C-alpha positions in Angstrom: 16.3 77.9 -8.6 18.5 74.7 -8.8 17.8 72.8 -5.5 19.9 70.0 -4.2 17.9 67.4 -2.2 19.3 64.8 0.1 16.9 62.0 0.9 15.1 63.0 -2.4 14.2 59.4 -3.2 12.2 58.9 0.0 8.5 59.5 0.8 8.9 63.1 1.8 11.7 63.7 -0.8 9.5 62.6 -3.7 6.8 65.0 -2.6 9.3 67.9 -2.3 10.7 67.2 -5.7 7.3 67.2 -7.3 6.4 70.5 -5.6 9.6 72.2 -6.6 9.4 71.1 -10.2 5.7 72.2 -10.4 6.9 75.7 -9.3 9.6 75.7 -12.0 12.6 74.8 -9.9 15.1 72.1 -10.9 15.9 69.3 -8.5 19.4 67.7 -8.1 19.2 64.5 -6.1 21.9 63.2 -3.7 22.0 59.5 -3.2 24.3 57.0 -1.5 25.0 55.6 -5.1 26.2 57.9 -7.8 24.3 57.6 -11.1 22.7 59.5 -13.9 21.0 62.6 -12.4 22.4 61.8 -8.9 25.3 63.1 -6.9 26.9 61.1 -4.1 25.7 61.5 -0.5 28.2 60.1 1.9 28.8 60.3 5.7 32.6 60.3 5.1 33.2 63.0 2.5 31.9 66.5 1.8 29.0 66.7 -0.7 29.4 68.4 -4.0 26.9 71.2 -3.8 28.4 73.2 -6.7 25.8 74.9 -8.9 23.0 74.6 -6.3 21.1 77.8 -5.4 19.5 76.1 -2.5 19.6 72.8 -0.5 17.0 70.7 1.2 18.4 68.2 3.6 16.1 65.3 4.4 18.4 62.3 4.7 18.6 60.3 7.9 18.1 56.8 9.3 14.4 56.0 9.9 13.3 56.3 13.5 11.0 53.3 13.0 12.2 50.0 14.4 13.3 48.9 17.9 15.7 51.4 19.5 18.6 49.1 20.2 21.9 50.7 21.1 23.0 50.2 17.4 19.8 51.7 16.1 20.2 54.8 18.3 23.7 55.2 17.0 22.6 55.0 13.4 19.8 57.5 14.0 22.1 60.0 15.6 25.1 59.5 13.4 23.2 59.6 10.1 21.8 63.1 11.0 24.9 64.6 12.6 27.5 63.3 10.2 25.3 63.7 7.2 24.6 67.3 8.0 28.3 67.9 8.8 29.3 66.6 5.4 26.7 68.8 3.8 28.1 71.9 5.5 31.6 70.9 4.6 30.4 70.8 1.0 29.0 74.3 1.4 32.3 75.6 2.8 34.2 74.1 -0.2 31.8 75.4 -2.9 33.3 78.4 -4.8 29.8 79.9 -5.0 27.7 79.2 -1.9 24.0 78.2 -2.0 21.8 81.0 -0.8 19.6 78.8 1.5 19.6 75.5 3.4 16.3 74.0 4.5 17.4 71.3 7.0 14.9 68.8 8.3 14.4 68.4 12.0 11.5 67.1 14.1 9.0 68.3 16.7 10.6 65.7 18.9 12.9 68.7 19.7 10.2 69.7 22.3 10.1 66.4 24.0 6.8 65.3 25.7 4.9 68.6 26.0 1.9 67.1 27.9 -1.0 69.6 27.6 1.4 72.6 27.2 1.4 74.2 23.7 4.8 74.5 22.1 5.8 76.9 19.3 9.1 77.8 17.8 10.1 79.9 20.8 9.7 76.9 23.2 12.8 75.4 24.8 14.3 72.0 23.9 12.8 69.1 25.7 14.2 65.9 27.1 14.6 62.4 25.8 16.4 60.7 22.9 14.5 62.4 20.1 15.0 65.8 21.6 18.8 65.1 21.9 18.8 64.0 18.2 16.9 67.0 17.0 19.1 69.4 19.0 22.4 67.9 17.7 21.0 67.8 14.1 20.0 71.4 14.1 23.3 72.5 15.7 25.2 71.0 12.7 22.9 72.7 10.2 23.3 76.1 11.9 27.0 76.0 11.1 26.1 76.8 7.5 25.3 80.4 8.6 29.0 81.0 9.0 29.3 80.7 5.2 26.6 83.3 4.6 23.8 80.8 4.0 20.3 81.4 5.2 19.4 78.4 7.3 15.8 77.2 8.0 15.4 74.4 10.5 12.0 72.8 9.6 10.6 70.8 12.6 8.4 68.2 11.0 5.4 66.6 12.7 3.7 63.3 12.1 3.5 63.0 8.3 0.2 61.9 6.7 0.2 60.6 3.1 -1.2 58.0 0.8 1.9 56.3 -0.4 4.4 56.1 2.5 5.4 56.9 6.0 3.7 55.5 9.1 0.3 55.6 7.4 1.4 52.8 5.0 1.4 50.6 8.1 -1.6 52.1 9.8 -4.0 52.0 6.8 -4.3 48.2 6.5 -4.9 47.7 10.2 -7.9 50.1 10.1 -9.2 48.7 6.9 -9.4 45.4 8.6 -11.4 46.9 11.4 -8.6 46.2 13.9 -7.6 49.8 14.8 -8.0 51.7 18.0 -6.5 54.4 20.2 -3.1 54.1 21.7 -2.9 54.1 25.5 -5.3 56.6 27.0 -5.8 58.4 23.7 -5.4 61.7 25.5 -1.8 62.4 24.2 -1.6 65.2 21.6 -0.5 64.7 18.0 0.7 67.4 15.7 0.4 66.2 12.1 1.0 67.4 8.5 -0.1 66.1 5.1 2.9 65.3 2.9 1.9 67.7 0.1 1.5 70.5 2.5 4.9 69.7 4.0 6.4 69.9 0.5 4.8 73.3 0.0 6.2 74.4 3.3 9.7 73.4 2.2 9.3 75.3 -1.0 8.1 78.4 0.9 11.1 78.2 3.1 13.4 78.1 0.1 11.8 81.0 -1.7 10.7 83.3 1.2 13.8 85.2 2.3 12.2 86.4 5.5 12.1 82.9 6.9 15.1 81.7 8.8 15.7 79.8 12.1 13.2 77.3 13.4 9.7 76.7 11.8 7.2 74.0 12.8 5.7 72.0 9.9 2.4 71.0 11.5 -1.3 71.6 11.1 -2.8 74.7 12.8 -4.6 72.6 15.4 -3.1 69.5 17.2 -5.5 66.7 18.0 -5.7 64.0 20.6 -4.8 60.4 19.7 -8.4 59.6 20.4 -9.6 62.2 17.8 -6.9 61.1 15.4 -8.1 57.5 15.6 -11.7 58.5 15.1 -10.7 60.4 11.9 -8.9 57.3 10.5 -11.9 55.1 11.3 -14.4 57.5 9.6 -12.2 57.7 6.5 -11.7 53.9 6.4 -15.4 53.4 7.1 -14.5 50.9 9.8 -15.0 50.9 13.6 -12.0 51.5 15.9 -12.7 48.9 18.6 -9.3 47.7 19.6 -7.4 50.1 21.8 -3.8 49.2 22.6 -2.9 49.6 26.3 0.2 51.7 27.0 1.8 49.0 29.1 1.6 46.6 26.1 3.3 49.2 23.8 6.0 49.7 26.3 6.7 46.0 26.7 6.6 45.3 22.9 8.4 48.4 21.7 10.6 49.6 24.5 11.7 53.2 24.2 10.1 53.4 20.7 6.8 53.5 22.5 7.6 57.2 23.4 7.0 58.0 19.7 3.4 56.8 20.2 2.6 57.7 23.7 4.3 61.0 24.3 2.3 64.2 23.9 3.3 66.6 21.1 1.0 69.7 21.3 2.9 71.8 18.8 1.6 74.8 16.7 3.1 76.4 13.5 3.3 80.0 14.7 5.8 81.1 12.0 3.7 79.6 9.1 0.5 81.1 10.5 2.2 84.5 10.7 3.5 83.9 7.1 -0.1 83.3 6.0 0.6 79.8 4.7 -2.4 78.3 2.8 -3.0 74.7 3.7 -4.5 72.3 1.2 -5.5 70.0 4.0 -5.9 72.2 7.1 -7.3 69.5 9.4 -6.6 65.9 10.2 -10.1 65.0 8.9 -9.4 66.5 5.5 -5.9 64.9 5.3 -7.4 61.5 6.1 -9.9 61.8 3.4 -7.0 62.3 1.0 -5.1 59.4 2.5 -8.0 57.0 2.1 -9.3 58.5 -1.2 -10.0 55.6 -3.7 -7.4 55.1 -6.4 
C-alpha cells in the first residue's frame, strides 16, 4: 500500500514509517514545508491525498509544556483543524483512500481511578477528554466518503529516542528519580515499536474499525512504573515528587502525571496482536539498552 503519514517526521511517525517500509509499504510524508518526498500539511487548506491507499494521521501540537490559554488553543486547533483539512482532502480526491488510521489518546477516558476502561467505556471529563472527543469526531467524518476509519487511542509511549522518556531517562540515570504523588495512579503504556506495529495492523486488517486502545495488556501503578525504570537504569528511586508540588509547578499539566489511566486493549487482545515488549519491564530494558 501507499500510505500517507502526517506527523511522519516525529518520534512516533519515524517508527511508523520504518514499520510500514519493513512490511513492503511505501510512505508518503506530509510536512508543514513542501520539499522532495514531502507534501504540504496545512491547517488552512485541504491536503493532497491523491494516490494514497491509506492514511495515518499523527500530527498535532505537543501536549507537553504549561497549559496556558494559548497552549490549550494550539493543542485543540492543531488536532481539529488538521483533521478537518485531511478529511476535506479525502472528499476532494478522485479516488479515495481505503482506510484512515487517526491518532487519538487514552485521555479520552479522563481520570479512571481504579476502574478499568476499554474501547466501550464512555468519554471522561477534563481538557484531554474534550480534545480527544473533538479530534475523533472530525476523523469519523471520513466515513461519509466510504473510508474505513480507525481511531487509535494511544497510551504513554515508551522509546529510546524520543517522547517523554527522553526527559525521564537522564533524571533516573543521575539517581534523582522517584514516584509521582502517591504512586497509586494507574499508567497504561506502549513501546513505540509495538505502537507502530499496531498502526500497521489497523491499516491492513480490514475487520478493524472504530476505537482501538494502543496500550500494553496490563496497566501498572506509577510506583511500579518507577521501580521498573530504576531497575533498568541500575539506580535507586529515592526522590518522590509530592502531588502538591506538581500542581503548583505545572498547573493543569499535572493531570497528565497524576490522573489514573487504567486502560486495556480489548480490541487488540481479541485480534491476537503479538507484542514485542508485552510488559513495562521488558519495554524499559529496551529503552535503557546500551547503544
